[in-house]
Every structure is written in C-alpha cells, then in structure tokens.
N, C-alpha and C positions, 0 to 999 in steps of 0.2 A: 432275182429279177422281179417277180411279182407283177403287180398291175399299176405301179407308179410310172406310167408311160407319158412322155412329153414329145410333141412334134412341133416344128416350125416348118410349115409346108404350104405349097400352092395346091389348092383343090383341083381335082381332075373333073372333067365334064361339067364345068361351071355353067349354070343356067342363067343367061343374061337377064331374062325376064324376072328372075327372083333377086339376083344380086343388085339389080338397079334400084331396088327399094331398101337396100341395106347401107350401112356406113361403118367406117372403122370404129372399133369399140363394141359393136353389136356382138351378142353371143348367140351361137348356134349350138343345138344339141347334137351330140354324136351318137348315132344309133345304127343298128343293123336293119337294112331294108332290102327286100327283093328288088333286083334291078336287072333287066335283060336276061333273065334266067339264072342269075347268080345272086348270092347274098353279098351286098356291098356295105361298106362302112360309109354312111352318108352323114353329111352335116345339114341339119334341117332347121328351118325357122322355128323359134320357140312357140309362137302363137298358132300359125297356120299349119306347121308341120311339113311345108313344101321343101323339097330337096334343093339346096343351093349348089351343091357339088359333092364329090366323094373323095375319100382318102384312098389313093392307089399308089403302088410302087414305092411304098414307104417301108424302110427297115423297121421291123417290129409289128407290122400290121397283123400278122397271124396271131401274135400274142395278144394284141388288143382285141381281136375278134373273140378269142377265148375269154378274156376278161369281161367283155360286153355280155357274152352268153352267160357268164357267172353272176351277172347283176351289177357289175361295176359301171359307173357313169362317168362320162367325159364331156367337157365343154370346149368349143372352138371359138376363140375370140378373133374377130376380124382385125388384122393389123394393116392390110393394104388391099385396095380395091380398084379394079379397072373394069372396062367393058366386058372382058372375058377372063379376067384374072381376079382371084380371091385368095390372098395369103392369110393363113390363120395360125394361131398358137393353140395347140391342143394340150389340155391338162386334165388330170382327174378332178372330178367334182368333190370338194371337201365337205363332209357333213358334220 
C-alpha cells in the first residue's frame, strides 16, 4: 500500500473567505493541523498557510496521516469551486 495515495474529494469545512480568492488549477498544500482539539488533514494556501478546508470521511485518511507524520508530502489541486464547495485532486508530491 505505502504512501502513494490519491483522492478526488470535496473538502469538508470549506472556508468561504479563503476559497473565494482561489481558482481551479490552484494548488493547496496538504498538512496536519490542530483544529478543534483534533489533528486534521488540512488543505492550506501555499503562500499564507490559511486553511481552505479539510479532508474528512475519506477512505485511506488514516494511512495518509501516518504518511504525513513520516514526512511524505501531498498536493491538492482545485478542480471545481463554488461558494461553499471545493473539489480537489490529492496526489503525492513528486521530488
């Protein structure tokens, strides 16, 4: 299985004030962030680091958390955007 993880998913907890400044094709960094007393897999703006939304209820998210903790990196490319919707393709960062 490893850390070659891919998702096509709608972000949870989309922050309208953040995604309103984004566009399809924009890249978000996938990181672990404390959020509401839990550690969340967040998709954040590359420059400002503000959370656009989180990955939740996705099969394989536990494995991704382990991979992020081990130092693997992922990118989320926005493919569809609405007022409260942000669909992304998540892939490993190739170095």
